[in-house]
C-alpha positions in Angstrom: 57.3 -19.4 -38.5 55.0 -19.4 -36.9 54.8 -18.2 -33.6 55.2 -20.8 -30.7 55.2 -20.8 -26.6 59.1 -20.5 -26.8 59.3 -17.5 -28.9 60.1 -14.4 -26.8 59.0 -12.0 -29.6 56.7 -9.6 -28.2 53.8 -8.7 -30.4 53.9 -5.2 -28.6 52.6 -6.2 -25.7 49.0 -7.2 -27.4 48.5 -9.8 -25.4 48.0 -7.3 -22.1 46.0 -5.2 -23.8 41.9 -5.2 -23.9 42.4 -1.9 -25.2 42.8 -0.9 -29.0 43.2 2.7 -28.2 46.0 1.5 -26.7 46.8 -1.2 -29.4 46.6 1.8 -32.5 49.0 4.0 -30.4 51.6 1.9 -29.6 51.4 0.0 -33.3 51.4 4.2 -34.2 54.5 4.2 -31.9 56.1 1.7 -33.3 55.9 2.2 -36.9 56.2 5.6 -37.0 56.7 5.7 -41.2 53.1 3.5 -41.7 51.2 5.9 -39.4 52.2 8.6 -41.7 51.0 7.0 -45.3 48.3 8.7 -46.7 45.7 6.5 -48.9 46.1 9.4 -51.9 50.0 9.1 -52.3 49.2 5.2 -52.1 46.8 5.8 -54.7 48.6 8.5 -57.6 52.3 8.5 -57.0 53.0 5.7 -54.2 57.0 4.7 -55.4 58.6 8.0 -52.6 57.0 6.4 -50.1 57.2 2.6 -50.6 60.9 3.4 -50.8 61.2 4.9 -47.4 58.9 1.9 -45.9 60.8 -0.7 -48.0 64.3 0.6 -46.2 63.0 1.1 -43.1 59.7 -0.4 -41.8 59.7 -3.2 -44.7 56.8 -5.2 -42.6 55.0 -1.8 -41.2 51.1 -0.9 -39.3 49.6 1.2 -41.7 46.4 3.2 -40.3 45.1 4.4 -43.4 44.8 0.6 -44.8 43.8 -0.8 -41.4 46.2 -3.7 -42.4 49.7 -4.6 -42.3 51.8 -3.2 -45.1 54.5 -5.5 -46.4 56.9 -4.0 -48.9 59.9 -5.7 -49.0 60.2 -7.9 -52.0 61.7 -11.9 -50.0 58.7 -11.2 -47.3 56.1 -10.6 -49.6 57.2 -13.9 -51.4 57.8 -15.6 -48.2 53.6 -14.8 -47.2 52.8 -15.7 -50.6 54.2 -19.3 -50.5 52.6 -20.2 -47.3 49.1 -20.1 -47.4 49.7 -21.8 -44.0 49.7 -18.7 -42.3 48.8 -16.6 -44.7 45.3 -17.1 -46.0 42.4 -15.5 -48.3 39.7 -17.8 -46.4 38.6 -15.4 -44.5 34.8 -13.2 -44.6 36.6 -10.4 -44.9 37.8 -11.0 -48.2 35.7 -8.7 -50.5 35.9 -10.3 -53.6 34.5 -13.7 -51.7 31.7 -11.5 -49.7 30.6 -10.2 -53.2 31.4 -13.1 -56.0 31.0 -15.9 -53.5 33.7 -19.0 -52.2 36.0 -19.6 -55.4 39.6 -20.3 -56.9 40.0 -16.6 -55.5 39.1 -17.0 -51.8 39.7 -20.6 -50.8 42.6 -22.4 -50.0 44.0 -26.0 -49.7 42.2 -28.3 -51.2 39.2 -26.6 -51.5 41.1 -24.6 -53.6 42.5 -26.4 -55.9 38.3 -28.6 -56.0 37.4 -25.2 -57.8 41.0 -24.2 -59.4 42.3 -27.7 -61.0 39.3 -28.0 -63.4 39.9 -24.7 -65.2 43.9 -25.6 -65.4 44.2 -26.8 -68.8 42.5 -24.8 -71.1 45.5 -21.8 -70.0 48.2 -23.8 -71.1 50.4 -22.2 -73.5 50.3 -24.7 -76.1 45.9 -24.4 -76.7 46.4 -21.2 -76.0 48.8 -20.7 -79.2 46.3 -22.6 -80.9 43.1 -20.9 -80.5 44.4 -17.6 -79.9 47.2 -16.6 -81.9 45.1 -15.6 -85.1 42.4 -13.8 -83.2 44.4 -11.8 -81.1 45.9 -10.9 -84.1 42.7 -9.5 -86.1 40.9 -8.5 -83.7 43.8 -6.2 -82.5 43.7 -5.0 -86.1 39.8 -4.8 -86.5 40.0 -2.9 -83.8 42.6 -0.4 -84.4 41.1 0.4 -88.0 38.0 1.5 -86.2 40.4 4.6 -85.2 43.4 4.5 -87.8 42.4 6.7 -90.1 41.3 9.4 -87.0 45.0 10.1 -86.3 44.8 9.7 -82.7 43.1 7.5 -80.4 42.8 7.1 -76.4 44.2 3.7 -76.4 43.1 2.4 -73.0 39.2 2.6 -74.1 39.7 2.0 -77.4 42.2 -0.9 -77.7 42.8 -2.4 -74.1 39.9 -2.3 -72.5 37.4 -3.5 -76.2 40.5 -6.4 -76.1 40.1 -7.6 -72.5 36.2 -7.4 -72.7 35.8 -9.3 -76.1 39.3 -12.1 -75.5 37.6 -13.4 -72.3 33.9 -13.4 -73.7 35.5 -15.5 -76.7 37.1 -17.4 -73.9 34.7 -18.6 -71.5 31.6 -19.4 -74.9 29.1 -18.3 -72.4 25.5 -18.8 -75.3 24.4 -15.3 -75.9 26.1 -12.9 -74.5 27.3 -9.9 -75.6 30.5 -7.8 -75.0 28.6 -4.6 -74.3 26.6 -7.2 -71.3 30.3 -8.9 -69.9 31.1 -5.4 -69.7 28.2 -3.9 -68.0 28.6 -6.9 -65.7 32.4 -6.0 -64.9 31.4 -2.8 -63.9 28.6 -3.7 -61.5 30.5 -6.4 -59.9 33.8 -4.0 -59.3 31.4 -0.9 -58.0 30.0 -3.7 -55.4 33.8 -5.0 -54.4 34.2 -1.1 -54.1 31.5 -0.9 -52.1 31.2 -3.1 -49.9 35.4 -2.4 -49.0 33.6 1.2 -47.9 31.2 -0.3 -45.6 28.2 -0.2 -48.3 26.9 -3.6 -49.3 25.7 -4.7 -52.8 23.3 -2.8 -54.6 19.7 -4.2 -55.7 21.6 -3.6 -59.0 24.8 -5.6 -58.4 23.2 -8.4 -57.2 21.0 -8.9 -60.3 24.1 -8.9 -62.3 25.6 -11.3 -60.6 22.5 -13.8 -61.2 22.6 -13.4 -64.8 25.8 -13.9 -64.8 24.6 -17.8 -63.1 21.4 -18.1 -65.3 23.7 -18.0 -68.9 26.2 -20.7 -67.6 23.5 -22.3 -66.8 21.9 -21.8 -70.4 25.7 -22.9 -72.0 25.3 -26.1 -69.8 21.4 -26.8 -70.6 22.8 -26.4 -74.8 24.3 -30.0 -75.1 26.0 -30.5 -77.5 28.4 -27.6 -76.0 32.2 -27.6 -76.1 33.0 -24.1 -73.8 35.0 -23.8 -71.2 32.5 -23.6 -69.1 31.2 -26.7 -70.4 34.3 -29.0 -69.9 34.4 -27.7 -66.5 31.0 -28.7 -65.8 31.5 -32.4 -67.6 34.2 -32.6 -64.7 32.1 -32.6 -61.7 34.3 -31.5 -59.9 32.0 -28.1 -59.2 28.2 -27.3 -58.5 26.6 -25.7 -61.0 26.3 -22.7 -58.3 30.2 -22.7 -57.1 30.5 -22.8 -60.8 28.9 -19.3 -62.5 31.0 -18.0 -59.4 33.7 -18.7 -61.2 32.9 -17.6 -64.1 32.2 -14.2 -62.8 35.4 -14.4 -60.9 37.5 -15.3 -64.1 35.5 -12.3 -66.0 36.3 -9.5 -63.2 40.2 -10.4 -63.1 40.4 -11.4 -66.6 39.0 -7.7 -67.9 40.2 -5.8 -64.8 43.9 -7.0 -65.5 44.2 -7.6 -69.0 42.8 -4.1 -69.6 45.6 -3.0 -67.0 48.4 -4.8 -68.4 47.8 -3.8 -72.0 47.4 -0.4 -71.6 50.0 0.3 -68.7 52.4 -1.3 -71.6 51.3 1.6 -74.4 51.6 4.0 -71.7 55.0 2.8 -71.0 56.4 2.5 -74.7 55.1 6.1 -75.3 56.4 7.5 -72.2 59.4 6.1 -73.3 60.4 7.1 -77.1 64.3 5.6 -77.0 62.7 2.0 -76.2 59.6 2.6 -78.8 62.2 3.1 -81.6 64.4 -0.1 -80.0 60.9 -2.3 -80.5 60.0 -0.8 -83.7 63.1 -1.6 -85.4 63.4 -5.1 -83.7 60.2 -7.0 -83.5 61.8 -9.7 -80.6 61.9 -6.8 -78.1 58.6 -6.6 -77.3 57.7 -9.6 -75.0 60.7 -7.6 -73.2 59.8 -4.6 -73.4 56.0 -5.9 -71.8 58.0 -8.1 -68.9 59.3 -4.4 -68.2 56.7 -2.3 -67.5 54.7 -5.6 -65.7 57.6 -4.9 -64.0 57.5 -1.2 -63.2 53.6 -0.9 -62.8 51.8 -4.4 -62.3 48.2 -4.1 -63.0 47.1 -5.7 -59.7 49.4 -3.2 -57.0 48.3 -5.3 -53.7 47.5 -8.8 -52.8 45.5 -9.3 -49.4 46.1 -12.2 -46.7 45.0 -12.9 -43.2 46.9 -14.7 -40.7 45.9 -18.0 -39.6 48.0 -17.6 -36.5 50.1 -15.1 -34.7 52.8 -14.8 -37.3 56.4 -13.4 -37.7 57.7 -11.9 -41.3 60.6 -10.8 -41.0 61.2 -8.6 -37.6 57.8 -8.6 -37.0 55.2 -11.0 -35.1 51.5 -10.3 -37.1 48.5 -11.1 -34.4 46.0 -13.7 -35.4 43.3 -12.8 -37.9 45.1 -9.2 -39.1 44.7 -8.0 -42.7 48.2 -8.5 -44.1 48.5 -6.4 -47.9 51.5 -7.8 -49.7 52.6 -4.4 -52.4 53.5 -5.8 -55.5 54.7 -2.6 -56.7 56.8 -2.3 -54.1 58.2 -5.8 -54.4 59.0 -5.2 -58.0 61.3 -2.2 -57.3 63.0 -3.8 -54.4 66.4 -2.4 -54.7 68.6 -6.0 -53.0 66.7 -7.4 -55.8 66.6 -5.2 -59.5 69.5 -2.0 -59.8 68.0 0.8 -60.3 64.7 -0.1 -60.0 62.6 2.8 -60.9 63.9 2.8 -64.3 62.4 1.5 -67.5 65.5 -0.5 -68.6 65.1 -2.7 -72.0 67.8 -4.8 -71.1 67.5 -5.5 -67.7 68.9 -9.1 -67.4 66.2 -9.9 -64.0 62.8 -8.0 -65.2 61.5 -12.3 -64.5 62.2 -11.8 -61.2 58.8 -9.6 -61.2 56.1 -10.9 -58.8 53.3 -9.2 -61.1 52.2 -12.5 -61.6 51.6 -14.0 -57.4 54.0 -16.7 -56.4 52.4 -20.0 -54.5 49.5 -21.7 -54.8 47.2 -18.4 -56.1 49.7 -17.5 -58.8 48.0 -15.9 -61.7 46.1 -18.5 -63.7 45.7 -16.7 -66.9 49.6 -15.6 -67.1 49.7 -16.7 -70.4 46.6 -15.3 -72.1 47.1 -11.8 -70.7 50.6 -12.1 -72.3 49.7 -12.7 -75.4 46.9 -9.8 -75.4 49.2 -7.6 -75.1 52.1 -8.6 -77.2 48.8 -9.0 -80.2 47.8 -5.3 -79.1 51.7 -3.7 -79.0 52.3 -5.4 -82.4 49.4 -4.8 -83.9 50.1 -0.9 -83.2 53.1 -0.9 -84.2 52.2 -2.2 -87.8 49.2 0.2 -88.3 51.6 2.8 -87.5 54.5 1.9 -89.4 56.0 4.9 -91.4 54.2 7.1 -89.2 55.5 9.4 -85.8 53.5 7.0 -82.9 53.9 9.3 -80.2 52.1 10.3 -76.5 49.6 13.4 -76.4 51.0 14.4 -73.4 48.7 17.2 -72.1 45.6 15.2 -73.2 47.2 11.1 -71.3 47.1 10.6 -68.0 50.2 8.4 -65.7 48.7 5.0 -64.1 46.8 5.5 -60.8 45.2 3.3 -58.1 45.0 1.8 -55.1 44.5 -1.8 -55.8 43.9 -2.3 -59.9 46.6 0.7 -61.8 46.2 1.6 -65.0 46.1 5.2 -66.6 42.9 6.6 -66.8 43.6 8.0 -70.6 46.7 6.9 -73.0 45.9 9.4 -76.0 48.2 8.6 -78.6 48.8 10.9 -81.8 50.7 9.7 -85.3 
């Protein structure tokens, strides 16, 4: 609910304050748990501190983030669904600053103008027709490269290449290799990370973004092209420069989330041998296991929004134009929604109430393709290691980490 003149809820007395240090001191006093949060906690083992915040300060000022952190599921959902009060359309939004305006950084009619032309290509029926066979074959091709070794680091040998190769095929850009796309992805990721740390994109990073626009133009020059790029261009909804930004956003988002989702699912199965055995015995459980993995460890841990006006969320009134970080990982472990939320439960009846793919107008466009990739990867690995002792090498593997995007650095399996 937006704040009106009739509201008597104070914004911590900030209307009378012009001294930023006084405002900071008041916020630290009002939100003592948030004031103690450190970035290292959120990056490595965030769940204990997120649980404390959710119980005592579900909307809390966290100086380490420079943001209001929302940890309760109902409040996070309310903010995601209210694009009028909580917007992505702000010059501080780092992805928009690096890649330009796109569906990721716009709201309202402009957001729909950028998003709608891509939506038909992401319909489940079309994806199944175009990708079911491809994904199975591609997973087995990747696995065949290391199967005889009896071990592999599955994030870089399976999850990562699958994500890159799939988005290359989906977009249909002309004369583009997976290696080039991966290089562009790393440059974009580094540019966005650097901007969050106060560093402007480098010459190399800007060149990578320019290269994406050039390949979009080259694809459009092919009169007989039937790729996603060409179909969206034919709709006339986006200018060429807008289309280039949209493709860059899709590349970045698809690789980051698909690699993370697959790597996390493999890590969860290998660290829960009893669940792995159940899934191996009944492949119908693969989808359930992946959904529980998605709940426990979303590849994208948080979403950022900016308040358009003084806005009440729960018991807190957040001032206008302030950064609000919605913790999807905390919402997914809300004990008011999920019983024993930290446990991997293959029979959990309401796993699908997780918010990993967001809600509201910015719900994940590629949700069906990403799920298909992870299902194909898990099934292919189980097929290839049938009759073998597939297990995690705990000394060489790492748990998922990351402040914004979460995945294990290494998932080393042996068989």
